[in-house]
N, C-alpha and C positions, 0 to 999 in steps of 0.2 A: 471433524468428519460428522459428529452428531448434528452440529449447527448447519452444516452444508446439507445434509439429508434432510433436515427439518425445514429447509428453506422451500417455498413454493415457486420461487422465480429462477432458480438455478436450473439450467437444461441439462448440463452435462458436468460430472464431477470426476476429475482424475487426479492422480498423485504423480509428481515427477520426482524421483529419486534415483541414487545410485546405490543405496545402502540394502543389502539383502534383508537385513532384520526389519527394516522399516517398510518395504515391498511386502514382506510376508504379513506383517501386521495389517497393512492396507488391505491385501487380498482377503484376509480373514474378516475385515469388517465391509466386505463386498464393495471395495472402492476400486475402479478401473486403473490399472497400472499398464498403460499401452506400450511403454518402452523403458529401458534403463537409461536413466540420464547419463550422457557422455561425461566422463571425468573431468574434463576442462570446464564444464559448467556445474562441477560439484565441489569446488575447492572453496575454501573460506573466503577468497577474494572475487568469487565469480559473481558477476552482476546478475540480478534478478531479471533484468530485461532479456539477457540471453537466454535464460531458461525458458521464459514465456515464449520468445520467438521460436525457439527449439520445437516445443510443443505444437505451436501453430504451424510450422513447416511440416511436422509430421502428419498433421491432419490435412493439410492443404495438398500433400502428395497422394492423399486418399480421396481427393475432391470433396472433402468436408470442410465447410467454413462457419465461422462464427462472427456475430456482429460486434461482440466485445468479450473480454476476458475479466473475470473477478478473481482476484488473487486472495487467497486467505492463508497468510503465512502461519505457520505452526508455531512460531515464536510469540504469537499473540493469540492464545488458545481460547480465551474467554470471550465468546460471541455466541449469539442465538441465531437461529433460523429467522426469527422475526426481524432482527436487526439487519440481517443480510438482506431480506426482502425490502426493508425500509430503504436501505441503501441503494438497491437496484431501481426502486420506484422513483427516488428522487434523480438517479442518473437518466432514466427514461424520460421523465419530465423535462430535463434540463437540456439546453442546447450545448452541453459541455463535452469535452474530448474524453475527459476522465474525472472520476471522483475518488477522493480519499477521505479516510476517517481522521478526525483531528479532536484535540483537546485544546482549551484555552490555555495559553502561556500565563503563568502566574506573573502579576504586576512586577515583581522584583526580577524577573527575567525578560520583561517586555525589550524589544529591540531599541525602543526609544530611551531605555534605562541602561543599554548595554554599550561598552566602551571596547575600543581597540586600541593598540599603541600605535602613535604615529612615527615618522622617522626622526623626530627629535627627542623620543623618549617620554613625550606626554601622552595622555589619552584623549580620545575625542569620541563622539558618539558613533557608534558602529553604522548607524543609519546615514551618516553623512550630514544630518542636520547641524546647524549651528547653534541653536538653542536647545536647552534641556528642558523637557516638559516637567514642570516641577510637582504638579499634583497628579496622584494616581488616577483620580476621577477624569482627568483630562487625556489620560492615555488611549490611544486607538486600540481596539481589540486586535490582539495576535493569538495566531494558532500554530501548533506544531502537528506533524503527522505522527500518529500514534502506532501505526503499522497493522491496526486491526483489519482493514479492508481497502483494497485497490480495485477500481472498475475502470478500464480503458477499453476505448474503441479499438477493434482490431487493425484498422488502417493506421491508427496513430503509432501502435506498438511496431507494425511492420514497415511503414513508410516514413514515418517521422522519427523512428528509433527511440521512443520516448515512452515512459509510463504516464507522462502528465499531459502531453500536448500544450497548446496555448490557452484553452479555456478550462481551468481547473475548479470543479465544484467541490463541495465538502459536506460531510455530515459530522455533526458532534457525537462522540462515542460516549455512552454513560461512564461515569468515573470508575465504577467497579469492574468494568471490562478491561480497562488498560494496564494490563500486566505484560510486561515485554521480557521474555526470556532469551537472552542474548549470551549469556555465559553459563558455564557448568554450575 
């Protein structure tokens, strides 16, 4: 909430939740809570896309439209307003459908050094390549989503039913921001 409030580029900040305690805290922090999230969108297996689409449909019914949505997951709490603004600026300058924050995959986990089991019980490169890249210096850079920030055009969310679209941009997160709280 602090990071979002410190952002100069976010036009609107809301919280989507079904939890009374979380809603209470959000309201104490002067965060808009325009609705209580439906139970079917608040389960462990509920997709994030559905949650965002629900919020957009809520506003669409009020004839309020947004160009894009910036998702700031609470499971990745360490971010700053300046980083959010940097990501939004890159999104605005890019001809992308969406932008995600990423971290470089360590060489030992690079897809070109990752294997899967085949039908004969042997392993083969997960990339489908036939030849193993032997030197780490020759590995192509690979990235993984770190969950810190997602920015997606509204039409991609509603029409393509995707958080990513077909043209996905990225921004590298500072390493000390990437703590993901996914378990108790």
